[in-house]
C-alpha positions in Angstrom: -62.5 57.7 35.0 -66.1 58.7 35.6 -68.0 59.6 32.5 -70.6 62.3 32.5 -70.5 63.0 36.2 -73.0 65.8 35.8 -75.8 63.5 34.6 -78.8 63.7 37.0 -79.7 60.2 38.3 -82.0 61.5 41.0 -83.4 64.6 39.2 -85.8 65.7 41.9 -83.0 65.8 44.5 -80.3 67.2 42.2 -78.1 64.1 42.8 -75.8 63.4 39.9 -73.9 60.4 38.7 -70.8 62.0 40.2 -72.5 62.1 43.6 -73.5 58.4 43.3 -69.9 57.5 42.4 -68.6 59.6 45.3 -71.0 57.9 47.6 -69.8 54.4 46.6 -66.2 55.4 46.9 -66.8 56.7 50.4 -68.6 53.5 51.6 -66.3 51.1 49.8 -64.3 50.2 52.9 -67.4 49.1 54.9 -69.3 47.7 52.0 -66.8 45.5 50.2 -66.3 42.9 53.0 -70.0 42.2 52.8 -70.3 41.8 49.0 -66.9 40.5 47.9 -67.2 37.1 46.2 -70.9 37.4 45.7 -72.3 37.4 42.1 -73.8 40.8 41.4 -76.9 41.8 39.5 -76.9 45.5 38.6 -80.0 47.6 38.6 -79.2 50.3 36.0 -80.8 53.7 35.2 -79.0 55.3 32.3 -81.6 58.1 32.1 -82.1 58.5 35.8 -84.6 57.0 38.2 -87.6 58.8 36.8 -87.2 56.8 33.6 -87.4 53.0 33.2 -84.3 51.2 34.2 -83.2 47.6 33.7 -81.6 44.6 35.4 -78.2 43.3 34.1 -76.7 40.1 35.3 -74.4 39.2 32.3 -71.2 41.1 31.5 -70.1 39.1 28.5 -68.8 42.1 26.7 -68.1 45.8 27.3 -66.2 45.2 30.5 -62.6 46.1 31.5 -60.1 43.2 31.4 -59.4 43.6 35.1 -63.0 43.0 36.2 -63.4 39.7 38.1 -66.4 37.6 36.9 -67.8 34.2 37.6 -69.4 32.0 34.9 -72.6 30.4 36.1 -74.6 28.0 33.8 -78.2 28.8 33.1 -78.9 25.1 33.1 -77.5 22.8 35.8 -75.3 20.2 34.3 -75.4 21.6 30.8 -72.3 21.1 28.6 -73.2 24.0 26.3 -71.6 27.4 26.8 -74.8 28.9 28.1 -73.1 30.7 31.0 -74.1 34.0 32.6 -71.0 36.0 33.4 -71.8 37.8 36.7 -69.5 40.6 37.8 -67.8 40.3 41.2 -67.3 43.5 43.2 -64.2 42.7 45.2 -62.5 46.1 45.3 -63.2 49.8 45.1 -62.3 50.0 41.4 -65.0 47.4 40.6 -67.5 49.3 42.8 -66.8 52.5 40.9 -67.0 50.8 37.6 -70.5 49.5 38.5 -71.5 53.0 39.6 -70.2 54.4 36.3 -72.6 52.1 34.5 -75.4 54.1 36.1 -76.0 51.1 38.4 -77.9 52.5 41.4 -78.3 49.2 43.3 -76.1 46.1 43.3 -78.2 43.1 44.2 -76.1 40.2 45.5 -76.4 36.4 46.1 -76.4 35.0 49.6 -73.4 32.8 48.7 -69.9 33.5 47.6 -67.4 32.0 45.3 -66.1 29.3 45.4 -69.0 27.8 47.5 -71.9 29.2 45.4 -74.2 26.4 46.4 -73.7 26.8 50.2 -75.1 30.2 51.3 -73.5 32.1 54.2 -76.6 34.2 54.8 -80.3 33.5 55.4 -82.4 36.5 54.6 -86.0 37.5 55.7 -87.4 40.4 53.7 -90.4 42.0 55.3 -92.7 43.5 52.6 -95.6 45.6 54.0 -98.9 46.1 52.2 -99.9 49.6 51.1 -103.2 49.4 53.0 -103.8 53.0 54.2 -106.1 51.8 57.0 -103.3 50.1 58.8 -100.6 51.6 61.0 -97.7 50.5 58.8 -94.7 51.8 60.8 -96.0 50.2 64.0 -96.9 46.9 62.4 -93.6 46.8 60.5 -91.7 47.4 63.7 -93.7 44.7 65.5 -93.1 42.3 62.7 -89.3 42.8 62.6 -89.1 42.2 66.3 -91.2 39.1 66.0 -88.8 37.7 63.4 -85.9 38.5 65.7 -87.5 36.9 68.7 -88.4 33.7 66.9 -84.9 33.4 65.5 -83.5 33.9 69.0 -85.9 31.2 70.3 -84.4 28.9 67.6 -80.9 29.7 68.9 -80.0 32.1 66.1 -78.7 35.7 66.5 -79.9 38.1 63.8 -79.0 41.5 62.4 -81.2 44.0 60.6 -80.9 46.6 57.9 -83.4 49.0 56.3 -84.3 47.9 52.8 -84.2 51.5 51.5 -87.6 50.7 50.0 -90.6 49.5 51.9 -89.4 47.2 54.7 -86.5 45.6 56.6 -84.1 42.9 55.8 -83.3 40.5 58.7 -80.2 38.3 58.3 -78.6 35.3 60.0 -75.0 34.5 59.3 -74.5 30.9 58.4 -71.5 28.5 58.6 -71.7 27.6 54.9 -72.4 23.9 55.6 -76.0 23.9 54.5 -77.1 23.9 50.9 -79.7 26.1 49.4 -82.4 23.5 49.8 -81.9 23.3 53.5 -81.7 27.0 54.0 -84.8 27.5 51.9 -86.7 24.9 53.9 -85.6 26.5 57.1 -86.7 30.0 56.0 -90.1 28.7 54.8 -90.7 27.0 58.1 -89.8 30.1 60.0 -92.2 32.1 57.9 -95.0 29.5 58.6 -94.4 29.7 62.4 -94.7 33.5 62.2 -98.0 33.2 60.3 -99.4 30.7 62.8 -98.5 32.8 65.8 -99.4 36.2 64.3 -102.1 35.5 61.6 -103.3 39.1 61.5 -99.8 40.5 61.0 -98.0 38.1 58.7 -98.7 36.3 55.4 -96.7 34.0 53.1 -99.0 34.6 50.1 -97.0 35.5 47.0 -100.1 37.0 45.3 -100.5 40.5 46.6 -104.3 40.6 46.4 -104.4 37.6 48.8 -102.3 39.2 51.5 -105.2 41.1 53.1 -103.1 44.0 54.2 -100.7 41.8 56.1 -96.9 41.9 55.9 -95.4 39.4 53.4 -92.5 37.4 54.9 -90.5 37.0 51.7 -88.2 34.1 52.0 -87.6 33.8 48.3 -84.2 35.5 48.7 -82.9 32.1 50.0 -82.9 30.2 46.7 -80.0 29.5 44.4 -79.4 32.5 42.2 -81.8 34.8 44.2 -80.6 38.2 45.3 -81.2 40.9 47.8 -80.1 44.6 47.9 -76.6 44.7 49.1 -75.8 46.4 52.4 -75.1 50.1 51.9 -76.6 50.0 48.4 -78.5 53.0 47.2 -82.1 52.4 46.1 -83.8 54.0 43.1 -86.3 56.1 45.2 -86.6 59.8 45.7 -84.1 61.1 48.2 -81.6 58.3 47.3 -82.3 56.1 50.3 -79.7 53.6 51.5 -80.2 50.0 52.6 -78.2 50.4 55.8 -77.6 48.5 59.0 -79.5 49.6 62.1 -79.7 48.4 65.6 -82.5 46.4 67.2 -82.7 49.2 69.8 -83.5 51.7 67.0 -86.2 49.4 65.7 -87.7 49.0 69.2 -87.8 52.8 69.7 -89.2 53.4 66.2 -86.2 55.6 65.5 -85.6 54.2 62.0 -87.9 53.4 59.1 -87.2 51.7 55.7 -85.9 54.9 54.1 -84.4 56.7 57.1 -80.8 56.7 55.8 -79.9 58.7 52.6 -76.9 59.2 50.3 -76.4 62.7 51.9 -76.6 61.4 55.5 -74.7 58.2 55.5 -71.3 59.8 55.9 -72.4 61.2 59.3 -74.0 57.9 60.3 -70.8 56.0 59.5 -68.6 58.5 61.3 -70.8 58.2 64.4 -71.3 54.4 64.7 -69.2 52.7 62.0 -70.2 49.5 60.4 -72.9 47.8 62.5 -72.4 44.6 60.6 -68.6 44.4 60.9 -68.9 41.3 63.2 -71.7 39.6 61.2 -69.6 36.6 60.3 -67.6 36.3 63.5 -70.0 33.7 64.9 -71.8 32.0 62.0 -74.6 29.6 62.8 -75.4 26.0 61.8 -79.1 25.4 60.9 -79.1 21.8 62.1 -80.6 22.4 65.5 -82.8 25.3 64.5 -84.4 23.2 61.7 -85.0 20.3 64.1 -86.7 22.7 66.4 -88.9 24.0 63.5 -89.9 20.4 62.7 -91.3 20.1 66.2 -93.3 23.3 65.8 -94.9 22.4 62.4 -97.1 19.7 61.1 -96.9 18.2 57.6 -99.9 20.3 56.6 -98.1 23.4 57.8 -95.2 22.6 55.5 -97.5 22.0 52.6 -99.4 25.2 53.1 -96.2 27.2 53.5 -94.9 25.9 50.2 -98.3 26.4 48.4 -98.6 30.0 49.6 -95.2 31.0 48.4 -95.5 29.3 45.0 -99.0 30.3 44.0 -99.1 32.5 41.0 -101.9 34.6 39.5 -104.1 33.0 37.0 -103.8 34.7 33.6 -106.8 36.9 32.9 -106.3 36.6 29.1 -109.2 34.9 27.5 -108.5 32.3 24.9 -109.3 33.4 21.4 
């Protein structure tokens, strides 16, 4: 049962909690195969998106008995009961339960139970700057295609979706044989090659002020416990944009942008083209050969700089008393 379906979650658009629940019920058939078995972090907005929301990972209490969960220790190897109990959204009932918690966006792991330490996805999140002097749509399109082409050069097919926010998510289906450390190293190396080949377009600098208006190749989604917005997830932005699959041809034509697809237009989109990611895992990839190819393209200094750029953090500006 949906409680308070009249509550406005997107006030400027007149989109209610009932509308959000109806959306997730409508997309459940195409969404669930992509998120089943993945630990979920909920991005909740009890007072609507114009008020501050919060992130919830743990569902230790206040959940229905039928909801599937997975217990994950906060500390590797700990014998204490310090688990986080992540929800698993394996059926439409669980998806609607999540929506009824005013959870606009489910963020999911790149691995699934029971193989939580062996991801079956590698994700590249393109995060453009907000520099008004740059042609962001054209640069973002060029960047997405450059990622696709490099992955193809490495022998890897990729698919793409809008983020529903600022950029695009580019994914490679994996065979689940590599652990997070290997996938993380591969994604870091791929990012470094992109920066070397297109230094005016890409950056791996975590600190925003150091990006110089360039597009951040965010490979941080490939760590253990890291998440990305689930495919077909709504995002807490005006208009209720959707993180939806698109085609590379649409990217090439400039026919789609990060927020092209909306809650109110996805039904027509799915009726027209169906789930563009339905064959995502039909031919999963090994990273063995691709990583070996990267090793030939990068020097030891390249690897060090890639790691340094992605792990630098701002120095505190607080002055000691």
